C-alpha positions in Angstrom: 76.0 107.5 100.5 73.8 104.7 101.7 75.3 101.7 103.5 73.8 98.3 104.3 75.3 95.1 105.8 74.0 91.8 104.4 74.3 88.6 106.4 74.6 85.6 104.0 73.9 82.0 104.7 75.5 79.7 102.0 75.5 76.0 101.2 78.0 74.1 103.4 81.3 73.7 101.7 80.8 76.6 99.3 81.5 79.5 101.6 84.8 80.6 99.9 83.4 80.5 96.3 80.4 82.5 97.5 82.7 85.0 99.2 84.8 85.4 96.0 81.7 85.8 93.9 80.2 88.4 96.2 83.4 90.5 96.1 83.0 90.7 92.3 79.7 92.6 92.6 79.7 96.3 92.0 79.0 98.3 95.2 80.2 95.5 97.4 82.9 97.1 99.5 83.8 94.2 101.8 82.9 90.6 102.4 84.2 88.6 105.4 83.7 85.0 106.5 82.0 84.6 109.9 81.3 81.8 112.4 77.8 81.2 113.5 74.3 81.2 111.9 75.5 83.3 109.0 78.6 82.5 106.9 79.4 85.8 105.3 79.0 89.5 106.2 78.8 91.8 103.2 79.1 95.6 103.2 77.4 97.5 100.4 77.7 101.2 99.6 75.5 102.9 97.0 74.0 106.3 96.2 70.4 105.3 96.9 68.4 102.8 99.0 66.8 101.7 95.7 70.3 100.7 94.3 71.0 98.8 97.5 67.7 97.0 97.2 68.5 96.1 93.5 72.0 94.8 94.4 70.6 92.5 97.0 67.6 91.2 95.1 69.2 91.0 91.6 72.8 90.3 92.4 73.6 88.9 95.9 70.6 86.6 96.1 71.3 85.3 92.6 74.9 84.1 93.5 75.1 80.4 93.2 75.0 78.7 96.7 73.5 81.7 98.5 70.6 80.3 100.5 69.4 83.2 102.6 70.1 86.8 103.3 69.3 89.2 106.1 69.8 92.9 105.4 70.8 95.5 108.0 70.3 99.1 106.6 72.4 101.8 108.3 70.4 104.8 109.5 71.8 107.6 107.2 71.5 110.3 109.8 74.0 108.5 112.0 76.7 108.5 109.4 77.2 112.2 110.1 78.0 111.7 113.8 
């Protein structure tokens, strides 16, 4: 299983609707509001890195009021520790 965390910056005042829309996306396991430069932290789990890439580019970045994303991919070898 591949895991990635996506840091999402949204339009001011639309954080909660973006959060709810993100939670509807398949493979999104968690989404939490944050303080600071990014508004939402999203955890994705999928079978392949290609699926994660597709979820981010075709789903998360297309959510209304998502302005920017930064992806942190988990090193798969570390999951076994």
